[in-house]
N, C-alpha and C positions, 0 to 999 in steps of 0.2 A: 400582257393586259393586265390593266392595274389592279389591286385588290381593293376589295370594297373595305370601307372603314365600319365600326360596329353599327348596326343598326338600332335607330332608337325609337323608341313609342311615338307615333305620332301624337298621342292623348299628352304626352310630355311636354312637349315643344308646341304644339299648337293649338289656337284657341279654337275649339270646335262650333263659335259664331259664326266668327269672321274666317277661318280655315287658313290662317296665315299665323307666322310667329310670333309667339304671345309678347305684345307690348303693356309696361308694366304690370307681369302676372299676379294675380292673389287665386289664394286656393279658398274655395270656400268651406263650410263644416262637413261634408259628405267625403270632401277630399279631392276632387276634380278643379282643374285653374282654365281659369279664362284672363282677356284682357280686363284690366280695370274697367276702361270705358263699355266692351263689349258685355258685360254683366251688369254693368248699373243701367245701360241704356233698358238691357231687356227687365229686368226687374222694375224702371221706372210705369212701363207699358202696364204692369201686373199691379200698380199700385193702388188702381181703384180698386181693385177685386182684394186688396190684403193678401194674396196670396203670392210665394216666392217657394221658386221651386229650381233643380238642377234642372238645365237642359238637356242634360244625358240619362242620368237616371234617375230625373223626377221627383226625388227625396223633396219634400216640401220640410219648409223652415217658418217655425212662429217663434217671437217676430223676426224682424229682416233681418239679415245678420249684418253684423260690422264686417268690411271689408278692408283686410289688411296685407299690402304688397308684402310678397314672398321673395326674398331677398335671395336665396338660393335657386331657383328658377329666372331670376332677373340676371344673375352672375351666369348661369348657363346659357341661355338666348347670348347674352351680351358678347361669351366666347365665341359662340358659335358663327356670330356674325364676324368677328374678327376671322378665324380660321376659312371664311369662305364657304361654308357649308349652308347657307341659308338657300339657295338654290336646291342643294341637293334633299333637304328639309322636306324643300317645298312638294318635290317629288313623290314624298311619300304620303300625299294627299291624293295625288290621280292615280286610276286602275291602272296596274300592270296588266300582261299579258294572262297572269294566271290568278288578277283578280275581277271582281263581280263588279262592273260598271253601274256607275247612275246612269240610269235610262233619259231623265228628264236633262239631263245637263247637254252643254251643247258645246261645240269644237271641243277641247282636251276635257274628256269625263273623269271626274271625281270618281275615288273608290264608295262602292255603295256601304252604307252600313245595316241598312234592312231591306228584307225584301217582303211586301207586301202580297199575301196569298188572294187575297179579294180583287184588289187591282194589277194583279199581274206584273207589278211593276217593281223593280229596284229602286231604291233612292239613296241618296248620299245624307249627310246629317242636315245641309240646307235645306233640301228638297224635302226633308220627312219631318219637317217640322211642322207641317200642315198636320199629318196625321196626329200630332200631340195637341194641337191648338182647335181644330176643327172639331164640335162633335159627332158629327155623319163619320167621319175617317178614325174619331178614336176607336169604335167597334170593329175594324178593319185587323184581321188579323197579322201580326207581324212578324216575320219570322227571321235567321241568320241568313245572310245574303246567298242567292241560290243562282244558280246558272242553269236551272231546270223547270225554271217556271212555265214555259212554253211547253213542256210536257203537260202540264194541266187543263192544256185545251183542245177540244174534241178535232181531231185534222179532219173529220168528216164535216162538220156545222160550225166551226170558230167559235164553239162554245166553251164555256169553263164548265169542265167536268165534276159536278158536285155529289153524281151518286154513282156506286156502287153494285154490279150487276151482279148476284151471289152465282146464277145459273152461269156465267160464262167465266168467271173470277178475273174483272177486269172493271177500270175505272167509264164514265161515261157519262154523259150530256143530259140533259134534260131531251131534247128532241131524238137522241138515241134511244130513249127508253119508250118514246112513241112510235120508234119506225123498228129497224132490226130486232130491238128488245124487248119488242112489246110481250108482254105476257111471263116475262122473267120475273124470277125473286130478285125485285130489286130494294135496295134501301139508300139512306144518303147515307154519304160517304163518311159524315161525321157517328151515323151510326155504326156503321163499320169499323172505324177505328176503334170506336169505344169497344166492340167484341173481342177484336185482334187486340186490343189494346191489355184485356184483361188475360187472353192467352197468353199475351207475351208475359205479364206480371206474372204469373204461372211458372212460364219458362225459367224465368229470371229466378223464381225462389228455389228453382228445381236447382238450376245452374250453383245456386248461392250455396244451398244445401250440400250440392256436389264437392263445392268448392272446400268446405267446410271440413267435411270429411276425407277430401284428400290432405287437406294442410294438417288434421290429426292425423293424417297416416305418414305425411312427408316429419312432423315431428315426432311418431315411435319409430319411423326408419333412422332419425337422426339420433334418437337415441339407443337404437341398434347399433348403429355405427359405431358411437361411442364406448358401446359394452362390449364391441367385438377387437376394437381396437385396444381397450382396457385390457379385456381376457387376452390378447396376441402379445401383448409389452408384457403382462404377467408371467406367461408363457415362455417367452424367449429373455426375459430375465431368469426364471429359474431351471431354464434349460441352459442357459449360458453358466449359470452359478454349479448348476450338475455337473456340468461336462469338465467345468474346473475344477471340482472335488474332485471327480473322473482322472483327470490328466493330473494332479498332485498325486493322487492314489497312485498311478501306475509309475510318475517320476520316483515317486517314494521308492515303489516296489523294485524300479530297475535299479536302484541305485543300493538299495537292500542286497540283489543279487549281486551286482557288481562288485560290493563290499565282501559279499560271501565267497566268491570266487576268488578275486584276489587274494582272499586269506589264504584260502584252501590252494591256491597256485603257487603262494607262498609258502607254506605249510611242505607241500608236498616238491618244490623245487627244492629247500635245504635239506628233506630226508635224502632224494636223489643225489645232491653236494657231498653230503655226508658220507654217504655209500661210496661215491666216487673217489672221497678222500682216500676211503679206507683201501679200496681197489688198487688206486694210485701208490698208496703206502706198500702194498700189499706184493704190486707189480716189480717195484722199485727192491725191496727183501729179496723179492727171487732172483732178480738180476743180480744182484751183490752175491747171492747165495752160488748162480749159476756160475758167476766170473771165477769164486773161488774153487767151484769143485773142478772148472777148467784147468785150474791151476795145477789143484792136485794131481789131475788124471796126465799133467806132463811130470811129475816127480818121478825120476829114476832112482829115487832112494824108496826099497819096497818097506823098511822098515818105517821109514817116516810117514809112505801114505798109510802104512796100517795105521800108525800112531794118531795122524790124524783124519782121517776118513770117519770114524763114530762120530767124531764132533760136528764135520760137514754136512755130513748124510741126515741130521735131524733136520726136517721141516717146523716150523712154526703151523699153529691152526690154520686150514683156510678158510678164507670165507663162503659161508654159503653161497650156494646157486642162484644168482639172480636172474629170474624170470621177469622179461619185457612183457606186459600183455599189450594188447592192441591200443594203439593210439586213440582211446574213447572216453580222456579222464571226465571231461566235461559234455558228453552226448546227453547225458540223462538229462541237466540243466536247460540245454537248447532242445530238448525234445519237450521238457515239461514247460516252457517257455511259448514256444508253438504252439502247443496244446492250448496253453490261454489265449493266445492271438485269436485262435482258431475258433474258438470258442466266443469272444468279445466281437469277432467277427461276425459270426453266426448271428448272435443276438443283436448286432445293429443292422446287418441285413433282411433279415426277417421279420423284424420287430419295427423297429424304431424308424427303417426307411419307409415302412408301409402306414406310417401315420397319415391319415386325411381329413381332411373337414368334409361333413356331410350336414346340407341344408335341406331343409324342405320348399324347394324353388317351386313346387306346380302349388304349394297350399296359399305363398307369399304370393305367388300372381293373382289366384282366385280371391283370394281373402286379404289384401294389404292391412286390414283395419287389424285383421287378428296376428299379426306378426308380432311374434316377442322374441327376447333373447332365448328362451329355452329353445326355441325350434333351430337351434345350431348345437350341434354335438362336436364333441371328439372321440374318434373313433378308433380302437385299437385292434384292428382285424387279426382274427384269429391265424395263426401262419397254417399254410397248407402242407399233408407231408408231401406233396410234389406239386408240381405247375401243372395246369391243364391246359391253357392256348399258350400261343407263342408269345403274346404280350406279357402272362405272368412269367415267361423262363429269363423276358428280357431284363426283366430286374434284376438277375443274376447274370448278367452278360460281360463278359471277362476279355480282354484285347489279348490277344496272343502274338507274339513276337518269336520268330527261330533263331536259335542258336549257333551261330557260324559253327561255334567251336566242335559241333557236334555233327554237323553235315558231312555227309559222304564228300567226296571230292569232287563226283561227277552231277552235284546238285546246285543248282546257281539258285539264289537267294535275291527275291524284288521284292518292289512294293513296299518297302519299309521293311525287310524281313517279315514280311508277311506271306511269302508266296513261295512254293521250292518247287521249281520245273527240274526233270530229267533231262540230262546232256550228254551228248556223244564222245566231248571231251572232257578233260580235267580241268576243276576251275582254281584259280590262284588262292589255297587256303595254306596256311602252314601247319606245321606240326603239331599237335595236339592229342593229351592221352585221352580225352572225349570225345574224340571222331570216330564216326562207324567207320570202317574201313572194305567191309565187303557187302553191306546191307545198303542200298540207298533210303536211306533214315535218316531222320532229322527230328532233333526233339526243341522243345517249346524254351525259351530262355525263363519263363518264369514260373514258380513251382504252384501247385494246383490243392487247395485245402478249402475247407469251410462246402459251401457251393457254390457252386459256377456253373455256367453255361456258355458256348461256343458252337461256331458255326464254320464248317467249311467246304467251299466249293471246288470242286474236283472235274477235270477233264483228263480225259483218255483212255486206255484198253484198261487198265488196272491201277488203282489206289487205293492204299489203306489207311482209313483213321484209325489211331490208334490213343491210348495211354501207356504210360509206362513210368516204374521207379528210376531213381536217376543212376542206381547200382547197375542198370542192366548191363549184358559183356556187349563190347563196343568191337572184336576181332574175329574174325573168321565166318566160314557159311556154312558150318558145321548146325545142326538141327541142336533149336535153343539160343541162338543166337540174334534171330527177328523177331520184330513184334509179333507177338501172338502166339510164338514156341516156346514159351517158359512160366513160369508162373508169377514172372515180375513183369508184364505189359499185358494187355487187353487190345484184342485189333478188328474195326469193321472193315472187310474185306468188299470194296465195291467193284463190281465190272459192269459195262456195258448191259449184259442180261440176269443179272442177279448179284444179290448179299452173302456174303458167309460171314460170322462170327469166330472167333480165334480165341482161344485161351491154352497155355500150358500143350498146345501143340495138338489141341483139339478141337475139330471144325465141329461147326454148329450152323446146318443153312439156315435162312433167315428170308423170310417171305413179308413183302411188302411192295408198295408202290417204289419205281423207279424215280430218282432224284439226283439232280447235278449237286444237292445241297444237302450237307447233313450236318446236323445239330446235335452237341451231346451234351448231357447234363450231366452234373459231378456231384452228389450228396456226400464228402467225404467222412463226414463224421457217422452218416448213417450206411456207410457202405455201399451208395447206390449208385450205380453209373448205367447212363439210358442212351441211346443211339436212337435221333430220328430222322425219318427224310422229310424234309423242309419241302411245302411246294405252297399252293396255297392255303391249305392247311396242313398239321401234325401229326406224320403217323409214325406210331411208336414202331422201329425194327426189333431191337433187344433189349433187355435189360438185365443187368448184372447184379446180383445181392452178395454181400462179401465182407472184407473185413480188410482195412485199408491200414498198415504196418508202418508206411513213409507217406510223404506228401508225393503226390503224382505230376508227369510233366505230360504236356501236349505232344503228341508226335504224327507223323506223317511216313506212308512207305510208298514208294514209287516204283513200279514194275519194268517200264519199258520208258524208252525214249520220247521225249515228247509228253510225257505224262505231267502233269502239275497240280497244284492241290491250292489254294490260299486259304487262309482265316480271314474270315469278313469282317469288317467293321461294325460293329454293331451299335455304337453308341453315337 
């Protein structure tokens, strides 16, 4: 399909008098252009009346303008003739399928320039000229070309509808007012238009007023967006600066701790090596003395033995006894750093992660014009002592993975080490001192401090959900080795019919709705450990209030082959 070239305005390249391409084009003072001969002949006819006007816009000129050839248009027309577009440009003068055609033209019809509401006829420029020249026709109402002129004709009487029936709210002709609309409230269409025009003007005023109000609202919202962005940028800048300072402080403290530990390490190692050197010297001296005494013991000369013995039997003063304390040289440093970390984590979790933006959205929707930047507040909610609903617990959710080095040989770990299943045969685990050898138990890889929440989905006849210190005994089936049978672990025993809580080998019955999912909430610093039954709602099963002296580890205990427990992914 051939592409259409640029569309040119017919008023630029065609003369509206002869409807052909401009010949010797001239442009008159109002800006319209004509053929030199066409506009000259047109004004010559008017010369007796001494009135000279534009055939298109009717602007009058006095005196008669001097015509000057338009060089630019002349060049344009000549170029169009050379490129063979004259026929195409001529087509611009004729009516297409989407145009209103002149009702007077015969053969191929030209485009209509105006429609007459009195004649109910559409005219091209040539046939419209009489409405500009004939006095009676000058009174007719000319409008933009319209295809709906016939809608002004009464379908019953074939008359122009100049009357409006207010009773039936429709346009009618004169004969209709004497027939089926007799006695109705009727007025001229012009009068009804005047009334409706007044209503339209009022509506437009209201609309324009609303537009102005909305434009003011838009400006206010734009200002608010600018203010929000500015405030957010400042908050981000300040937070980045604050965190940078905090990181530098932590790095400085880390460097200080490292230097202090290394300095203490050097001092202690030097002290121990000095003592070791003295001991090694003493050992060498004792070995030499022992060799001399051994030689003396084999002397057969009694007098020689008695002479030499007093000198050889005397021993130098021994170094004081060495008492090796347990390997806890820097545990106090580790504990202090861990405590600082826990406090920092609590601050970040309980306060900073709860920062939210709260806006009075309902007021903004109801009264946009009243919205200001002060309607947006940054709030820091006060941390609750313990969450109440599951969504609040999930803020502290923590992914748990199980440590294969602690799992009994008959436990199978799967689902990314989040699920433990009791098996009838031993699994391929290497020997490890942390492994439970007799109880079907396993501990988590992660240590738990601060505020933590996790959930365990269990299946089977009997499963225990537990937390424990890492130094819990690993070997033997004696009392005190399983979760809940000592003061180093806490266990919620879940069966198909009941719950029981165990601590230090003391059983406490637990009442609550049965559920295959158990939620565990830990606030290490506050000494709070809570077990929940999780379904559509959360039901507290048991709460422990104590003092935790070490980091805790999550664990599960399985009682029968086929039992399984899985730590759920909550993030």
